[in-house]
C-alpha positions in Angstrom: -15.6 1.3 -4.0 -15.9 -2.4 -4.6 -14.2 -1.9 -8.0 -11.4 -0.1 -6.2 -10.9 -3.0 -3.9 -10.6 -5.5 -6.7 -8.3 -3.3 -8.8 -5.9 -2.8 -5.9 -6.1 -6.6 -5.1 -5.4 -7.4 -8.8 -2.4 -5.0 -8.8 -1.1 -6.6 -5.6 -1.3 -10.1 -7.2 0.5 -8.9 -10.3 3.2 -7.4 -8.1 3.6 -10.7 -6.3 3.8 -12.6 -9.6 6.7 -10.3 -10.7 8.5 -11.1 -7.4 11.5 -13.6 -7.6 9.6 -15.8 -5.2 6.4 -15.8 -7.1 6.6 -19.4 -8.2 6.9 -20.8 -4.7 4.3 -18.4 -3.3 1.8 -19.5 -5.9 2.6 -23.1 -5.4 2.1 -22.8 -1.6 -1.2 -20.8 -2.1 -2.5 -23.5 -4.5 -1.5 -26.3 -2.2 -3.1 -24.5 0.8 -6.4 -23.8 -1.0 -6.6 -27.4 -2.2 -5.8 -29.0 1.1 -6.3 -26.6 4.0 -9.8 -25.4 4.8 -8.4 -23.0 7.4 -7.4 -20.6 4.6 -10.5 -18.4 4.4 -11.8 -16.2 1.7 -12.4 -12.7 3.1 -15.2 -10.4 2.0 -15.7 -6.8 2.9 -19.0 -5.2 2.1 -19.2 -1.6 0.7 -20.4 -0.5 4.1 -17.3 -2.1 5.8 -15.0 -0.4 3.3 -16.7 2.9 3.8 -16.3 2.6 7.6 -12.6 1.8 6.9 -12.1 5.0 5.0 -13.9 7.0 7.8 -11.4 5.7 10.3 -8.2 5.2 8.2 -8.3 1.5 9.0 -6.4 -1.6 8.1 -8.9 -3.9 6.5 -6.7 -7.0 6.5 -3.2 -8.1 7.4 -2.1 -11.3 5.7 -0.3 -14.2 7.2 3.1 -13.1 8.7 2.3 -9.6 7.3 2.9 -10.8 3.8 0.4 -8.2 2.7 -1.6 -5.5 4.3 -4.7 -3.8 2.9 -5.4 -0.3 4.2 -8.3 2.1 3.5 -6.4 5.4 3.8 -7.9 8.8 4.5 -5.8 12.0 4.5 -6.7 15.6 5.3 -3.2 17.0 5.3 0.3 16.3 3.9 2.1 13.4 5.6 5.6 12.5 6.7 8.1 11.0 4.3 8.0 7.2 4.5 10.6 4.6 3.5 9.7 1.0 3.9 12.7 -1.4 3.7 10.5 -4.5 3.2 7.2 -3.3 1.8 6.1 -2.3 -1.7 3.1 0.0 -1.7 0.4 -0.3 -4.4 -1.7 2.9 -4.0 -5.1 3.4 -5.8 -6.6 6.9 -5.5 -10.3 6.5 -4.7 -11.2 10.2 -4.1 -9.4 13.5 -4.2 -6.0 14.6 -5.5 -2.5 15.0 -4.2 1.1 15.9 -5.1 3.1 12.7 -4.4 6.9 12.8 -4.4 9.0 9.7 -4.8 12.8 9.2 -4.7 15.2 11.9 -3.6 16.8 12.3 -0.2 14.9 12.1 3.1 15.4 15.3 5.2 15.7 14.7 8.9 15.3 10.9 8.7 14.3 9.0 11.9 13.7 5.3 12.4 10.1 4.8 13.5 10.1 1.0 13.7 12.4 -1.8 12.4 12.7 -1.3 8.6 10.6 1.9 8.7 12.0 5.4 8.2 10.2 8.7 8.5 11.3 12.2 7.6 10.1 15.8 7.3 10.3 16.2 3.6 12.1 15.0 0.4 15.0 16.9 -1.2 14.7 16.4 -4.9 12.7 13.4 -6.1 10.0 13.2 -8.7 6.6 14.9 -8.2 3.5 13.0 -9.4 0.1 14.7 -9.6 -2.3 12.0 -8.4 -6.1 12.0 -8.8 -9.1 9.8 -8.6 -8.5 6.5 -10.5 -4.7 6.8 -10.6 -2.5 3.9 -9.4 1.2 4.3 -8.3 3.5 1.5 -7.2 6.3 2.4 -4.8 8.9 -0.3 -4.5 10.5 -1.2 -1.2 13.3 1.2 -0.2 12.0 4.2 -2.2 11.2 7.4 -0.2 7.7 8.7 -0.8 5.6 11.6 0.5 2.2 13.1 0.2 3.5 16.7 -0.2 0.0 18.3 -0.7 -3.5 16.8 -0.4 -6.8 18.2 -1.6 -9.6 16.9 0.5 -11.5 14.8 0.7 -8.7 12.3 -0.1 -9.1 8.5 0.2 -6.6 6.0 -1.1 -6.6 2.2 -1.1 -3.2 0.8 -0.2 -1.9 -2.7 -0.6 1.4 -3.3 1.1 3.2 -6.3 -0.2 6.0 -7.7 2.0 9.2 -8.5 0.1 10.7 -11.9 0.9 13.8 -12.2 3.1 14.8 -8.5 3.0 
Protein backbone atom coordinates (compact mmCIF):
# COMPACT_ATOMS: atom_id res chain seq x y z
CA UNK A 1 0.00 0.00 0.00
CA UNK A 2 2.92 2.31 0.64
CA UNK A 3 3.87 2.03 -3.06
CA UNK A 4 0.29 2.96 -3.97
CA UNK A 5 0.52 6.12 -1.89
CA UNK A 6 3.76 7.20 -3.51
CA UNK A 7 2.57 6.41 -7.03
CA UNK A 8 -0.61 8.42 -6.57
CA UNK A 9 1.36 11.27 -4.99
CA UNK A 10 3.82 11.27 -7.87
CA UNK A 11 0.97 11.36 -10.37
CA UNK A 12 -0.60 14.29 -8.53
CA UNK A 13 2.69 16.19 -8.64
CA UNK A 14 3.04 15.47 -12.36
CA UNK A 15 -0.48 16.74 -12.89
CA UNK A 16 0.33 19.93 -11.00
CA UNK A 17 3.46 20.47 -13.08
CA UNK A 18 1.35 20.30 -16.25
CA UNK A 19 -1.02 22.93 -14.90
CA UNK A 20 -0.69 26.48 -16.26
CA UNK A 21 0.08 27.74 -12.78
CA UNK A 22 2.77 25.16 -12.06
CA UNK A 23 5.68 27.58 -12.10
CA UNK A 24 4.21 29.84 -9.43
CA UNK A 25 3.02 26.85 -7.38
CA UNK A 26 6.48 25.29 -7.38
CA UNK A 27 8.10 28.63 -6.56
CA UNK A 28 5.73 29.16 -3.61
CA UNK A 29 6.30 25.62 -2.35
CA UNK A 30 10.08 25.99 -2.57
CA UNK A 31 9.97 29.35 -0.82
CA UNK A 32 7.73 27.96 1.93
CA UNK A 33 9.85 24.87 2.49
CA UNK A 34 12.98 26.98 2.74
CA UNK A 35 11.61 29.72 4.97
CA UNK A 36 8.52 28.42 6.75
CA UNK A 37 8.86 25.65 9.28
CA UNK A 38 5.05 25.51 9.69
CA UNK A 39 4.82 23.53 6.43
CA UNK A 40 4.94 19.99 7.70
CA UNK A 41 5.85 16.75 6.03
CA UNK A 42 3.02 14.28 6.56
CA UNK A 43 3.57 10.55 6.98
CA UNK A 44 0.88 7.85 7.02
CA UNK A 45 1.87 4.39 8.21
CA UNK A 46 0.57 1.31 6.42
CA UNK A 47 -1.72 0.75 9.40
CA UNK A 48 -3.18 4.27 9.04
CA UNK A 49 -3.73 3.75 5.31
CA UNK A 50 -5.40 0.39 5.97
CA UNK A 51 -7.75 2.04 8.49
CA UNK A 52 -8.49 4.69 5.87
CA UNK A 53 -9.56 2.07 3.34
CA UNK A 54 -11.73 0.36 5.96
CA UNK A 55 -13.63 3.59 6.58
CA UNK A 56 -13.44 5.24 3.12
CA UNK A 57 -11.57 8.16 4.67
CA UNK A 58 -9.91 11.37 3.59
CA UNK A 59 -6.27 11.03 4.61
CA UNK A 60 -5.31 14.63 4.00
CA UNK A 61 -6.77 17.86 2.70
CA UNK A 62 -4.15 20.36 1.54
CA UNK A 63 -4.12 24.10 2.18
CA UNK A 64 -7.27 25.74 0.77
CA UNK A 65 -8.29 22.28 -0.51
CA UNK A 66 -5.59 22.56 -3.20
CA UNK A 67 -5.45 18.78 -3.06
CA UNK A 68 -7.26 16.01 -1.22
CA UNK A 69 -6.02 12.46 -0.68
CA UNK A 70 -8.74 9.83 -0.23
CA UNK A 71 -8.56 6.12 0.54
CA UNK A 72 -11.67 4.93 -1.29
CA UNK A 73 -13.64 1.77 -0.68
CA UNK A 74 -16.57 0.75 -2.85
CA UNK A 75 -18.95 -2.18 -2.52
CA UNK A 76 -21.45 -1.10 -5.20
CA UNK A 77 -21.72 1.22 -8.20
CA UNK A 78 -21.75 4.90 -7.40
CA UNK A 79 -23.45 8.02 -8.65
CA UNK A 80 -22.16 9.93 -11.63
CA UNK A 81 -19.83 12.70 -10.49
CA UNK A 82 -18.71 15.90 -12.21
CA UNK A 83 -16.23 18.14 -10.41
CA UNK A 84 -16.03 21.65 -11.87
CA UNK A 85 -12.77 22.44 -10.07
CA UNK A 86 -11.05 19.13 -9.31
CA UNK A 87 -9.06 16.68 -11.40
CA UNK A 88 -9.19 13.13 -10.02
CA UNK A 89 -6.11 10.91 -10.17
CA UNK A 90 -7.35 7.41 -9.33
CA UNK A 91 -5.08 4.43 -8.61
CA UNK A 92 -6.77 1.03 -8.27
CA UNK A 93 -5.35 -0.74 -5.23
CA UNK A 94 -7.61 -3.79 -5.19
CA UNK A 95 -10.51 -5.16 -7.22
CA UNK A 96 -11.90 -4.21 -10.61
CA UNK A 97 -14.61 -1.99 -12.04
CA UNK A 98 -16.24 -0.67 -15.17
CA UNK A 99 -15.59 3.07 -15.11
CA UNK A 100 -17.38 5.35 -17.60
CA UNK A 101 -16.08 8.82 -18.54
CA UNK A 102 -17.57 11.53 -20.72
CA UNK A 103 -21.06 11.37 -22.18
CA UNK A 104 -24.19 13.04 -20.82
CA UNK A 105 -25.22 12.98 -17.16
CA UNK A 106 -28.74 11.57 -16.72
CA UNK A 107 -30.85 13.37 -14.08
CA UNK A 108 -28.12 15.82 -12.97
CA UNK A 109 -28.43 17.52 -9.60
CA UNK A 110 -26.13 19.97 -7.84
CA UNK A 111 -24.84 18.39 -4.64
CA UNK A 112 -22.55 21.28 -3.63
CA UNK A 113 -21.04 24.32 -5.36
CA UNK A 114 -19.11 23.03 -8.38
CA UNK A 115 -20.28 19.44 -7.77
CA UNK A 116 -22.86 17.62 -9.91
CA UNK A 117 -24.25 14.13 -9.33
CA UNK A 118 -26.41 11.99 -11.56
CA UNK A 119 -28.07 8.58 -11.93
CA UNK A 120 -26.04 7.32 -14.90
CA UNK A 121 -24.15 8.38 -18.01
CA UNK A 122 -25.65 8.25 -21.48
CA UNK A 123 -22.86 7.43 -23.93
CA UNK A 124 -19.32 8.01 -22.74
CA UNK A 125 -16.31 5.70 -22.82
CA UNK A 126 -16.16 2.55 -20.69
CA UNK A 127 -12.82 1.63 -19.11
CA UNK A 128 -12.17 -1.74 -17.48
CA UNK A 129 -10.09 -0.90 -14.41
CA UNK A 130 -8.20 -3.40 -12.29
CA UNK A 131 -5.46 -3.55 -9.66
CA UNK A 132 -2.51 -1.34 -10.57
CA UNK A 133 -4.36 0.80 -13.14
CA UNK A 134 -4.36 4.60 -13.00
CA UNK A 135 -6.92 6.88 -14.62
CA UNK A 136 -6.86 10.67 -14.64
CA UNK A 137 -10.21 12.45 -14.94
CA UNK A 138 -9.85 16.18 -15.74
CA UNK A 139 -12.12 18.72 -14.06
CA UNK A 140 -15.50 18.99 -15.76
CA UNK A 141 -15.55 15.41 -17.14
CA UNK A 142 -18.46 13.20 -16.00
CA UNK A 143 -17.33 9.90 -14.48
CA UNK A 144 -19.05 6.92 -12.94
CA UNK A 145 -18.24 3.57 -11.39
CA UNK A 146 -20.89 1.62 -13.33
CA UNK A 147 -19.95 -1.80 -11.92
CA UNK A 148 -17.64 -2.79 -9.08
CA UNK A 149 -16.25 -6.21 -8.21
CA UNK A 150 -15.49 -6.36 -4.50
CA UNK A 151 -13.37 -5.96 -2.61
CA UNK A 152 -12.57 -2.65 -4.32
CA UNK A 153 -10.17 -0.04 -2.95
CA UNK A 154 -8.88 2.98 -4.82
CA UNK A 155 -6.49 5.73 -3.89
CA UNK A 156 -7.74 9.12 -5.10
CA UNK A 157 -5.82 12.37 -5.27
CA UNK A 158 -8.06 15.32 -6.07
CA UNK A 159 -6.13 18.27 -7.46
CA UNK A 160 -7.89 21.64 -7.31
CA UNK A 161 -7.59 23.66 -10.51
CA UNK A 162 -6.66 27.31 -10.02
CA UNK A 163 -9.30 30.06 -10.39
CA UNK A 164 -12.04 27.97 -11.98
